[in-house]
C-alpha positions in Angstrom: 11.2 14.9 -1.5 8.8 12.5 -3.1 5.2 12.9 -4.0 2.9 9.9 -4.0 -0.4 9.4 -5.8 -2.6 6.3 -5.3 -5.0 5.0 -7.9 -7.0 1.9 -8.7 -9.5 1.9 -5.9 -13.2 1.4 -6.5 -16.3 -0.7 -5.7 -16.0 -4.5 -6.0 -18.0 -7.5 -4.8 -16.7 -9.8 -2.2 -14.4 -12.4 -3.7 -13.3 -10.0 -6.4 -9.9 -8.3 -7.0 -8.4 -4.9 -7.4 -4.9 -3.7 -8.0 -3.8 -0.4 -6.4 -1.0 1.6 -7.8 1.2 4.2 -6.1 3.0 6.5 -8.5 6.0 8.5 -7.2 7.4 11.7 -8.6 10.0 14.2 -7.5 12.7 11.6 -6.6 13.5 8.1 -7.7 11.5 5.5 -5.9 14.4 3.1 -5.4 15.7 5.0 -2.4 12.5 4.5 -0.4 11.2 1.6 1.6 7.4 1.5 0.8 4.3 0.4 2.5 0.5 0.3 2.2 -1.8 1.2 5.1 -5.5 1.5 5.4 -8.0 3.4 7.5 -11.6 3.0 8.2 -13.7 5.7 10.0 -13.1 5.8 13.7 -10.1 3.5 13.6 -6.4 4.0 13.6 -4.3 3.5 10.5 -3.7 -0.2 10.0 -0.6 -1.7 8.4 -1.3 -3.8 5.3 2.0 -4.6 3.6 5.6 -3.3 3.2 8.4 -3.8 0.8 12.1 -3.1 0.8 13.9 -0.7 -1.5 14.8 -3.5 -4.0 11.6 -5.5 -3.5 13.5 -8.5 -2.1 11.8 -8.3 1.3 8.1 -8.0 1.9 5.8 -8.2 5.0 2.1 -8.5 5.4 -0.6 -8.1 8.1 -2.0 -11.4 9.2 -5.4 -10.2 7.9 -4.3 -10.0 4.3 -1.6 -12.6 4.2 -2.2 -15.0 1.3 -4.7 -12.6 -0.4 -2.7 -9.4 -1.0 0.7 -9.0 -2.8 2.9 -6.0 -2.6 5.3 -5.3 -5.5 7.3 -2.5 -7.0 8.7 -1.5 -10.3 11.5 1.0 -9.6 11.9 1.7 -13.3 8.4 2.9 -13.4 8.6 4.6 -10.0 5.5 2.7 -9.0 4.4 0.4 -6.1 1.5 -2.0 -6.4 -0.9 -3.8 -4.1 -2.7 -6.7 -5.7 -5.7 -7.5 -3.7 -7.5 -10.8 -4.3 -10.4 -12.6 -2.5 -11.6 -9.3 -1.2 -13.8 -9.2 1.9 -16.2 -6.5 3.1 -13.8 -5.9 6.1 -11.2 -4.8 3.5 -13.3 -1.7 2.9 -11.1 1.3 3.7 -9.1 4.2 2.3 -5.8 2.8 1.3 -2.6 4.9 1.5 0.9 4.3 0.3 3.8 5.6 2.3 7.5 6.1 1.8 10.6 6.1 4.1 14.1 6.9 3.0 15.8 6.1 6.3 16.0 2.4 6.0 16.2 -0.5 3.5 13.0 -1.9 5.0 10.8 0.0 7.3 8.3 -2.5 8.6 4.8 -2.0 10.1 4.8 1.2 12.1 3.2 4.2 10.4 5.5 6.4 12.4 8.5 5.2 10.3 7.1 6.7 7.1 7.5 10.3 6.3 5.7 10.7 2.9 2.1 9.8 2.3 -0.3 9.8 -0.6 -3.8 11.2 -0.5 -5.4 7.8 -0.4 -7.8 5.8 -2.6 -11.1 4.4 -1.5 -11.7 0.6 -1.7 -15.3 -0.6 -1.1 -16.1 -4.3 -1.0 -19.8 -5.2 -1.1 -21.2 -8.4 0.4 
């Protein structure tokens, strides 16, 4: 199985940028479809972005489309989430997730078996 560790979170002003990383160990990342989700207190996990095993297919939540970019480097066993034009409503704990059952696993958190511990992103107004 794979272990996932997120990093890159922090405090940023509205309009700023952050790049999150999700480093995988234990198994090669190329066999997993990957995604980013986020959660704020009192809310369900929210889909942010997903990427296929090769990186050729991506998908985004409407709320982040045009501002966030998901990418992966299978040689480095790492998935990234570049976040630009951040807004206070982007404040959340961000999680990466992995699924080995499909080439691209889409938006449902139930499709993903492996999860990281999360990294906090706080956007001040």
